[in-house]
C-alpha positions in Angstrom: 129.3 -6.3 -67.4 130.9 -8.6 -70.0 133.3 -11.1 -68.4 135.4 -13.8 -70.1 136.7 -17.0 -68.5 138.5 -20.1 -69.9 136.4 -23.2 -69.7 136.7 -26.9 -70.6 134.3 -29.0 -72.7 132.2 -29.7 -69.6 131.7 -26.1 -68.5 134.2 -26.2 -65.8 136.8 -23.5 -65.1 140.0 -24.1 -67.1 143.5 -23.3 -65.9 145.2 -21.0 -68.4 144.1 -17.9 -70.3 146.5 -17.6 -73.2 146.4 -21.3 -74.0 142.6 -21.8 -73.6 140.7 -23.8 -76.1 137.3 -22.4 -75.1 136.5 -19.0 -73.7 133.0 -18.3 -72.2 131.6 -14.8 -72.3 129.1 -13.9 -69.7 126.9 -10.9 -69.5 126.7 -10.4 -65.7 124.2 -8.2 -63.9 123.1 -7.7 -60.3 120.5 -10.4 -61.0 123.1 -13.0 -62.2 124.2 -14.2 -65.6 122.0 -12.8 -68.3 123.7 -14.7 -71.1 126.5 -17.2 -71.5 128.2 -18.0 -74.8 131.2 -20.3 -75.3 133.7 -19.5 -78.1 136.1 -22.1 -79.4 139.2 -19.8 -79.7 141.8 -22.5 -80.1 144.5 -20.5 -78.4 146.0 -23.7 -77.1 146.8 -24.7 -80.7 147.6 -21.2 -81.9 149.8 -20.1 -79.0 153.1 -21.4 -80.4 152.3 -21.0 -84.1 153.4 -17.3 -84.2 155.2 -14.7 -82.1 154.0 -13.7 -78.6 153.0 -10.3 -80.1 150.9 -11.9 -82.8 149.2 -14.1 -80.2 148.5 -11.2 -77.9 147.0 -9.2 -80.8 144.7 -12.2 -81.5 143.6 -12.1 -77.8 143.2 -8.3 -77.9 140.9 -8.6 -81.0 138.7 -11.1 -79.2 138.5 -9.0 -76.1 137.5 -5.9 -78.1 135.1 -7.8 -80.3 133.3 -9.2 -77.3 133.5 -5.9 -75.3 135.1 -7.7 -72.4 135.4 -5.6 -69.2 137.0 -8.2 -66.9 138.4 -11.7 -67.0 138.0 -14.5 -64.5 141.1 -16.7 -64.6 143.4 -18.9 -62.6 146.7 -18.2 -64.5 147.9 -15.4 -66.9 151.5 -15.2 -68.1 153.5 -12.0 -67.3 153.3 -10.6 -70.8 149.6 -11.1 -71.1 149.1 -9.5 -67.6 150.9 -6.4 -68.9 148.7 -6.3 -72.0 145.5 -6.7 -69.9 146.6 -4.0 -67.5 147.3 -1.7 -70.4 143.8 -2.3 -71.7 142.3 -1.7 -68.3 140.9 -5.2 -68.0 141.0 -6.5 -64.5 141.9 -10.1 -63.8 139.6 -11.6 -61.2 140.5 -14.9 -59.4 138.8 -18.1 -60.8 137.6 -20.9 -58.5 137.7 -24.5 -59.5 134.5 -26.3 -60.6 131.5 -24.8 -62.4 132.7 -21.9 -64.5 129.4 -20.0 -64.2 129.6 -20.2 -60.4 133.3 -19.1 -60.6 132.3 -16.0 -62.6 129.6 -15.0 -60.2 131.8 -15.5 -57.2 134.6 -13.4 -58.7 132.4 -10.5 -59.9 130.5 -10.3 -56.7 133.8 -10.3 -54.7 135.4 -7.6 -56.8 135.6 -3.9 -56.4 135.5 -2.6 -60.0 135.5 1.0 -61.0 
C-alpha cells in the first residue's frame, strides 16, 4: 500500500497537508515499510500562488503519479478533504514524532477496504 505523509527536514511528522514542504511516500506491507522516499513538493510556497482549484489539481497530480492509496496526516482543510474523499483516498490520523512510526501506527490501526 502506498501511503503519503507530510514530514519536516528531520523526518518528523509535519502538521499540515496542503501546505507541506516535504511529503514522504511509503510502500507499506504487512512486514513494515518496504520503501520510503521524501519528495520536496513546496506546497507551503505554492499554496497561495494560485487558486485553490489549481493547488488541489497540483496535489491530485502528485497523488496519482505516486499511486497513493491513503494519507497519514494531522490536518487537512475542508476543500482538500472533499477532494480526497472524491478520490477515495482515506485520511488516517498522524501521531507526533517519527513519521515512519506514525505511518505504521496509522496503517495498522486502520480498516481499509
